[in-house]
N, C-alpha and C positions, 0 to 999 in steps of 0.2 A: 505493498499500501505504499499511495506517495504523500506523504504529510506536507500541505502547502505552506508556501515560505511566504511570513506576511511580517517584515522588518513592523516594533513596534514603536511609536513615537515616546522620545527617550524624554527627560526634564532633563534640568540644567543639576550639574552636583558640582563637590570638589575634587579635586584632578585625584590629592593623596590622601584622600577620606577614610578616618581608620575604621568606617563603621560602612558595610554594605547599604546602599539603601534601593538594590532591585527587585522588583518584585518576585517575592520570592519563586521558583520553580518545586514542582510536587517531586519530582526526581530528575537526575540527569537525562542529559537532552542531547544528542549528535547534529551537528549542521556538516554535512561533504559537500563541496565542490569538485566536480571533475572538470576538467580541459583536456584537448590537443594539446602533449607537449609544444609539439613544432610549430601553435599556427598560436596558442592561447583560445581557442575558440571551447567554446562552455557542449558539452556535449549532453546530448538530451536522451533520453530513455536508458540510459549507465547504468548496468544490473548491480547491488550493494548488497554486500551480508554481511551484517554485526551477529558474532558467535563472541558470548563469554566464555568465561574459563572452566563452564560447570559443563562448556556442550550447549546450554541454547544461542536458536538466533533469530535473526529480524534479517526479514526483509525488507526493500524500497528499493526505491526506482527516483534518478534525475528528472528533474522536470526542463519546459526550454529555458534557462536557463544554469543550465548542467548543477543544478544543487538539490539535494536530498534534506529533510529535517527528521532528524527518527528522535519524537519524545517518551519517555514516559520508563528509562533506562535508568539499570540501579548503579547506582557508583563502583566501581570493577576498572579492572583491564579484559580488555576485549582485544579481539583481530579480528582485522576489516577486511574483505576484498571486495574489489573493485571489475567490474568484466564488460566489456563494450565493443561488438563486433569487430573483426577487422585491428583490435588494438593487445597488443601484449597486457594480459591481467597484471592487477600491482593487489599486491598483501601489504599490509600494513599491520606485525605481526606484535605489537604492544603500544594500544592507546590505550591511554587513562581517562576513565571518567568521572565526574567530581559532581555532588548533589548539589541542588541549586544554581549547576554551572550550563550553560550552552557551550560546548565543544567545537569551533569550529574550525576545520579541514581539507584542505584543498591538494586533491590528487592529481597529479600530468599521467597522461598517458598517452606512449606512444607506437604509431603504425609499429604493426608486426611483418616489418622487414626482415624478419629471421624470424627460424623457428625455436619461441620462446615461451614454452609455458605460463610463466610467470614471472616476475618486477619484485625485488623485495624494494622500498621505500622506505622504511623507514628503522634507525637504529645507523648499524655500520655495515654501507654497503661498500663492495669493493669491485672493483670491474664492472660495474655496470653504465660503464658512459662509452657508447657504442663509436666511432672514430674517434677513437683517442688510442691514448694508452689504456693498457689493459688494465695499470695500476691504479687509474683513474680511482678516488672514494670519495664517499659522500656519510658525511656522518648527523646525523639531525638531532633538536631540541635535546629530548632525553638523553643520547648517548653523551652529548658532549658535556651535560650536566653532570652526569652518574660515571663516568672517565673515571678510575685507578689511578693517581699518581697527579689528577690536573689541578687539585689545590685553586680549584676554583676559578682558574686561568684557564680561556679555553685553546689557547696553542699547547701547551702542554697535555691537554686533551685529543691532542693527536696523535700524541702516541699507540705505536703499533698499524699504522697505515707504511704500505711497503715500499721499500724505497728513503724511507724518511726517517732519518735518528736524532733525538734528544737526549744530551749529556743527564738532563734534569737538573743540572746548576745553573741554566740560562733559560730564557722564559722565550727559545725560538731553537728551529729547526737545523739540518743541512739534509741536503740531498746527493746524493750519486756524486760526492768529493765536490760539491760547489758550498762556499760559505755560508751564513747564514743572509747575508747580506744580497746575495742574488736571488732572495725567491720573491716574485712578486708578487703580490696583495691586493686583492681590491675588497670593498667594502661596498654594499649596493652600488654594483657595479662600477665602482670610482676608486679610484688607486689612491691606497691611503698608508705610506713605509713606517708614518709614525704610528704601531699599533702595539707596540710596547716600550713600555716604563724605562730608564736609566738607560740608555742605549749609548752614549755619551763617546764619539771617541775623538771629534774635533777640539775641547778642549782642555782634555787631560793628556793629550797627546800619547796613549797608552795603545794596549793590545786588546781594543773593546769590540773586538771583529765578531766577538762572540756573539755581541746581540744584546739585547737588555736582560730585567731582568723579573720583568713580571706586565703582563697582556693588560689593555685598557678594558679587555672582555670579557665580562660573568660568563661564564657558558650557557648562566640561563636567558642569554640576551639575544648570542645568537639561533635561526631559527634552524639553521641550514650552514656547513661546514664542506666547499666543494677542492676537491684537492686532484693536483694532476701533476708529475711529476716528468711530462715529455708527452708533448706531441699534440700542444695545443692550436686554437684556431687562429687563423691570425688575425681575430677583434684584439686581440692580448701581445704588449708589447711590452717594452724598455728595462726587462729583467728576463734572465734564461734561465737561471736556476731549477725552477719547480711552479707552479702558480697556485695558488689561493686565494681560494673566491672566501669568503663570509658575507652573510647574508644576515641582515639585523630582521630578529622578527617584529611578525605585524603583531596589532593588540586584535581581543576579541571585539567584535562590532556586533555581540549578542549580549554577551553581562560581562558584569567587571569582578578583577582578580586584584587582590593586594598581596599583597610580598613583604617578607622582612627576612633576612638573614644575619646571624649572629655569632660570629666565631671569635679567637683569642686575635685578629689581624684586627677588626672592628666590624662594620653593619654594613646592610645595605636593602634598603628601598626600592620599593616597584610598585609599579601601576600598569593594567591591562588592561582595556576593555574600552567600551565605547565613549570619545569625546565631551559627550554632552554640547554642547557647543555647535559642532555643527551635522549635516549632514550625513547618515552613509561615511562618516570618518570614526576608525579606530584610534589610539595612540599607546602604547607602549614605553610606559617611562621608566629608568634605571639610577639610583644615584648610588656609591660605597663611596666611602670615607675609612682606609687602610693606613695603620699605623705599627709597621714591621719590625718598629724599635722594642716590640713589646714580646713581641713573637718570641722574636732574636735571642732577648734576654732570659725570656722561658729555656730554651733549648740550650743555654747557656753561650750563647753566639756573641755575649757582649762588644765583641771588637767590631764588628763589622757596620756602627753607625744606625741612622736611623732617620730610612727613607718613609716618609708619607704621600698617600699618593691620592687624588679623587677624581673618579668616574661619573661621570653626567650623561645620559645618551637618551633621547628623546626620538619616537619615530612618528610620525600621524601616516595612516594609510584612507586617502577616500578615493570611494567607490559611485566614479562622475556619470556613472550609467553607459549603454552600448558602446563596452570594453573600454574605455577609455577609465585613467588613473592614473593617479595622483599623490605620490609618497616623499613629504619631507621630513630627514635625519638633519638629527643635530649631534656633535658630539664636540664634550669641551674633558680637557685630561687632563689637569694642572700636575704638578709632583713637585717633591721636595725632598734634597739629599743632606746629615752633614754625617759627618763626619770629626768628630772634636778630640780637645784633650783628654777626653775619659772613656773614650773607644782606644785609642794609642795606650791609655796606660793599661787598660784591659789585655790589649794583646800578649801578655806576658803571663800571663795565664798556666802554661801547662813549666813552663821554665824565668821564674821569677826574676825578673830583668834584662831576659830573654823580651827585646819589644819584636815584636815577630812587622808589624807592617805599621810605621809612623807617618801614614798619610795624611793630609786633612784638608775636608773637601767640604764647600759651602755650594751646592747647584739649587737651581729653581728654573722651573720650566713651565710654556702654557705650549698646549695644545688643541688648535679647534677647525671642526669640518664643518658646514655647509651646503648641503647635499640636495636636488631638489629632481625629481626625475619623474615624467612624465609619458607612458602609456597610451598608444590609442591603433584602433586595429580597424584598419583597411580594406575593404570590398570582402572578398570574401575567404584567403590567406594571409593578407601581408600587414605586416606588425612595425609599427613609427615608435622610436621608444627616441623621447631628448634627457640628458643628463645633466645639471648647471653645475656648477661646486664651486666652494672656496674651500679653502687650504691655509690653514697659519701652522708657526711652531717657531716658537720663539725661545732662550737660551740663555741665563748669566750664569757663566760657574767659573770660581774660583778653586787653587786648587794651592797646594804647602806639604810642610813637613814638619815634625815635632822632632826637638832633640831631650827624648829625658834621660837620655846617660849620661846628660853637661850637667843634671842638676841634682844637689846633691838626697842621699837614699831619705827617705819620707819627706821628702819633699811637696808640697799643697801643688793640685791640677795648673792653677793661677799663678805656680813657679818656674815652671818650666820652658825652659828658653824653645822659643818656636817659627815661624817665615810663613805668613802665610797674606797677600796672595805672594803668587810665585808668578803663577799663569793664572792671567784672565781669559777669559772668553766669550765672547756674546755671538750667537747667532738667529737673523733673522728670516725667517724660508719662507714666501707665502706665495699660493697661484690659483689662480683666477682661470677655471677650463670649462669646458663643451664640451662632451663626447652624442655622436648620433651614430643608432643604431637601424637599419632598415630590413626588414629579411618579409621574402616573396616565395609564392611557387610561381614556376615557370615551364614554361613545355622538358629542359632538362630534369627538373626535382624545383631544388630552393636556392635562393640564390639570398646569400647576404652582404650587408655591404655596410661601410659605415665611415665615417670620420670625426678626429681629435683634434681638439685645440689646444693647448695651453698656458696662459701667460705668467711665466717667472721671477720675483722677485727675490735678489737674494743679495743679502748682509750679512758674511762673515769674517769677524775679526777675532783676530787674539796678540797679547801681547804676555812678553816676561820682563819680570824686573829681574835687570843681570843680567848675573847665571846659573847656571842648577847646575850640579856635580848627576851625573847618573852613572851606577853602577851595574848594568848593563845593558849588554850590547852586541851590535855584529862583529864578526874582523874586520870589513870589509868599513865599516865606519870609519864618517873622520874621524882624524886626530890628528894637531899637532908633530905629533912625534908620535914613532912608531911603539915603542915603551911605554906611553901611555896607558897604561890600563884600564881606563876611563873616557867615558864623554863628557862632554861640554856642550850642555845646553846654550845657546845665544840669542839676541835678536836675528839672527842673519836668518836662522835655519825655522826661528819660533812665530816674531813676528809679520801678522798679516793681516789685508784689508780685501775683502774682497766682495766688490758691488758691483752686483751684474743683474740685466733681466733681459727675458728674450722670451720666442717664442715656438713653443716645444708644437710637433705639429704629428702627423702620423693617418694615413688614408687607407683604404683593406677592401677587399674583394673574393670575393669566395662562391664555391657554384658548389651542389652535393646532388651527385646524379647515382642512381641505382642502375644494376645491369644482372636479372634476377638477385642470384643471391649474396653480390658481389654491391656493396655504396663504395662509392669515392669522394672525399671536400677533396679540391685541391685550389690552393690562395693564395695573394698573392700580398704584400704589405709594404708598404713606402713609409718612410718616416726620416722626419731630419729637428734637428736644433739648431737656434740662432746664438746658445751659448758658447756652442763647442764649432760650430760651422758643420757638423760634421752631418752625413743622412746614409740612404741604404736601400736597397729592395732587397726583401727576407720573403722567398716562394719555399709555398709548404703542401707538401700530398699527404693526403691520408684514405688507407681504405682501411676495409672490413669486408671479411667473406666468413658466412655462415654456409662450415663445411658440413655438417650436420646437424641432428636436432637439439644434439648436448654439446656440439664441437663447435668453434670458432677461430677466427685466425686477424688481427690486424696489425696493418703496418704504418708506420708513421716515418714522416723525415722531412724535413724543411731545417732552415737560417733562419737564427735569434742572433738582433744583435741588444748590447748591453750597453745603456750610458755608462759614464763614468760617476760616481759615485761627489756629491754637490764638494764633500770634506777633500775628498781630492782633489781637485780642482780647485779650491780655494788653499791648500797646503803645498799648493805645488809651486816651485821654485825654480825649475829647470827654465823655463822661458820657452818649453816647449808644448804645441798645440796637443789635449787630451781626445783621444780619438773614439770614436764606438770600439766596441772588445767585439767578438762574432764566432759565435759560436753553432757551427752542423750538427744536428744530429739526426738519429737513426735507433729504431728500435720496430721490433719485431715480438708478437705477443699471440700467445695461447690462454686463448680460456673455454675450461674442461668442465661441465657441470658434471661430476662422479655420481651424485643421487639427486632426493629431490630439496636437498638440501644443503649438501657438498658441494663444493668447491676448488677446481684447483688453478693456478693463472700460472704462469711464467712468461717473461720477459727481459730479450737480452735486448742490450742497445749501448752503443756507440753515441761519442761526444769528440770531435775536432774543434779544437779554441785553440784562436787565433789574435792577436792586437790585444793580449791583454795587458792593465794595466800595473802596471808595477810598482814598487816604492827601486829605489835605487842604493837612497842613502836616508838613514833614518835620523838621522844628526841636520841636518841641512835640506831635507824633507826634499826632493827631486823625485820626479816621477815620467816613466813615458810609456807607450804603451808597445813594448817587444816585444813581452811575452806570450809563450805558445804553450800549448799542453796538449793533453787528451782524457778521456774517461769512457771506460767501459764494465760493462758487469752483467751482471745478470737480476731480479728481481722475482722473489717465488711466495704464494700463500696458499693458503688450505685453509680454508672457512666454513665453517656451520653457521647457515643462516641463523636467526633466532626464532625459536619454536618449543613447544613446550617446556617452556621458559628456563632456556637458556640458549647461548652461543658461543660461539668461540672460533681463532681465528690462532694457526701462527705463520708465522712472517722468516724469510730469509734472503738475504741482502750481500752478493757478492761484487765491489767493486774493487777497481785500481782506476787510481786515480794520477796524473804523473804533469807536473808542470817546468817549464825552463824560462829564465828570462829574459833570454833570444837568440835567434836559430841559432851559435855554436856555445850560446849556454849548458854547464852540465845540467843532465837531469834528474828532478826530485820529486818524493813525493809532495802529492799537495795537505794543505795544513791540513781538511779538514776529510782527507781521505781515512775510511775505514773498511780493510780488506774485507771484513765478514761480520753479519752485525744478525741478530736473530731474537723472533720474542715473541711471549704463550701468553695469552690470556683470552680470560671469558668473563662473562656474564650470567649470573643464575636469579631470575625470581623464586627465591623460592616459595612465594604467594605473594598476598597483595599485600602485604605489609615490611616483607623484608625484601633486598637487594644486596646481592653480593658481588663485588669484581675485583680482579686483580691482574696483573699483570708483569711478568717478568722477562728480564730481556736479558741481552751482554753483545758486547763489539769489543771486537779486538781496538789495543789505543792508539792516539791519534799522532801521528808523528811529531820528530822534533831535532834540534841538532846537536849534534855531540859538543860539549863544552868542558873549557877550562876554569879554574876557580885561582885566580890570583892573591895574593895575601898584604893585608898592607900599603896599599894601589896608595893611599894619600904619601905615603914617605914619616918620615923621624919624626917628633915631636908634634905630630900629628892623629886628631883621631880614628884609631882602627878600623880601618875598612877592610872589606875583601871587597870583589868587582868577579864577577862572569862572563867569560867571551864567548861566545860562539861560534865554532869555530868551521864548522859544516852546514847542508843546507835540508835539515830534515834526514836525515841517514841512521838517525833511532829511530825508535817509538817506545812508548810506557805501555804499561803492563795491562791485558783489556781490562774493560770497566763492566758491571753490572750493578742491575737495580732490582728490588721488590717493589712494589704498589700495590696496596690495599686498600678498597672501600666498602664500607660494610653503611645500607640506609635504611634507617625506620620510617615507615609512615602509621599516621593515626588520627579519626579526626576524633575533634573534640567539640562538634556539636557543627558550627559551621565554620570551624578555624580545621586547615590542616595543617599539623606536626610533622616537621621530616628533623632527624636528628641522625647525625652523619658523621663515622670516622673516617677521614683520608688520610691515609698513614704514606708519606714519600719515601722512599727509602729501608726501607720497615725492617729489614737483616744493619742497618747501619753501614752499607761498604764503602768503602774509601774510592773514590774517583782519581786514579793514577795519575792524570792528565792536570787536572785542579796543581800546581805546583807555584811556590812561591819561596823565592830567594830572599832570605836574610844577609844585608851586606854590611852586620854588625860582629856575624857567626862565620860567614863563608857557606851557610850549611842549605840545601836547596830541598823542600821538605814538601812531601805532596800532604792535603789538608788533611784531615779526618772526619772517617763516615762521619754522618750521624743521620739518627731517624728523627722525622719533620712530620711532629702528629698535627694534623688540621683538626678539633672537635666540634661542635656546631649546631647549630637548630636553624630551620628553615619554618616558618608562618607564612602559609596561605588563607586567605578569606574572599 
């Protein structure tokens, strides 16, 4: 039976009222919308089956708007199946309905271009992206927020995706030997690289390339995360390591929900529901404030510092009718970090008087994005999408150091000699952009084309107060005398003012064609910018072949151009103009459905890298584009789709990634290359209340250069200092890394309030990360940080 779809008029209410004002429903209600994934058109008379955990079922059919409303359901977990003639059936294995709430779901059906009986679209879906890398993966909102080891961070929740590796220290990831800053990240279709807090590398002149410490997105805010390790469409460019698309969740158009989450780090509140101000408009609002200083003190890491973050996210969605949609997204994510003399004095906890880290830092930043998206359906199959956005990132930082060994024993913190600021930096990076996409069916198949225009305004400044001696350096670093066993930073290599503005532009065109069991996609992308004066053309080709009912083969080949990092452009003192890096990729993937629930995929790949940006001297900050390299390997996964309360996946990746700084230079292992990585994880819904998830991962260690420790490098009558001189380029390798993460969620209804208690334990076994080492110039020791168990215990309230 089809339940009639008729939105009730809504009155006004405060956006963050702490009491529900909606008219109570007698029970839970499901509102399902079914559309064609390619054209976005509603599918009339799609068959819907709702199955409870005790095997009861309800059936419905969508109306002319592609919508079906099913009221009168009990609260709990359900499996939902959607079918339509000529389309692959979709199964949503774990949908939770709540009393007095309408749960809206949008399901996209793909034309059955290959013999696939069923597509899993909820949870963790590996290999579901046709005409792409078979390792393409999607995770939905529930899978993200219940991911073991996420620590309420959406990027950490990506653990277990084939080809992707994160060692847990940073809120970032590496893919197939590339670095964290090589990953292309889009938020609601808009480029937004600054998705991680504390990722500065311009002001500190340190190796902060590992990425930042904490994502600005809590998993509950993201409705879908889509990841591709390679082979993506011509619509995307700028970075070549991988593609991650984050889609901020839409608010509930029918009934409001209010959330509050509290743990040891801080508080998060949210609203998800109708706007009460505009017709057919829903709102998602999230605000959180976290102080990790309290968390670090609790687990005995008093010397880390005091990072504070605030993340405010607002998204509105308006259904304008006739297929027209309007979305507005606002993100404001400021941060502050302070490491003062008290943190320095706490760094001798394991060995009194031996201060392992004497750095002082004062840093603050503002990070803002405002984006407007307008979609319009044209004719029978065409779709036009316009996106306008404004992005701004501004930061100020001061870095210095303390000298506690120069003070008498027992001296007060205020009496400790210190020098700050030594380096002062400021960055102001703003962008105004427009992105146009048009798609339509034609006699060949489907045509996609688009335009990218953005105006960048950059102002980066850095200044050093006098000279600064540093005790870790590469043997090729500039020193006035060869026997000087340390380097000295001066204004010649540090001071810079980079003030530029210019247009960044791109256009793409691609055509999809089907020949029986074969699908093809051919694309061409042209891009350039006024900042570097560089431009280039990127041809790309993908094909997929449904060999049998349960076996398919995919191949991708293409060129990807990567723009130089803004920090590299600002720091470069060589006088040479930095050009685009060029990455040529090829992959061949096999996807085999072993049974109705078990899938296997194998994807070998090869990448040829040229024109890589290389830092030739860390003292004088000279860069060029003479680097070369290659990366090859294979990603594999066996996955068990969610059914009967559990799912599981095992992934293994092999990679050999090498670089050289010029055509005739010696070859060396890439900084982020790990020959082997493996992970094993799963989710178990014990019952309606309990859920357990876990993941164990292991990987080869990262490479590093052999080094020499020099003693008393400052000479007689000077403070005793050691230095570490690296004498080779990544000829050694750290020990292997392993980590076990475990999460337990418990849900219970207390009246109209849902209470979710959770324990998320990161690094349950307290394993040490051998790659995380520090050099102590006061003792000459090179020590790996001790591993520590990090338990996050909290409560989440929904009403």
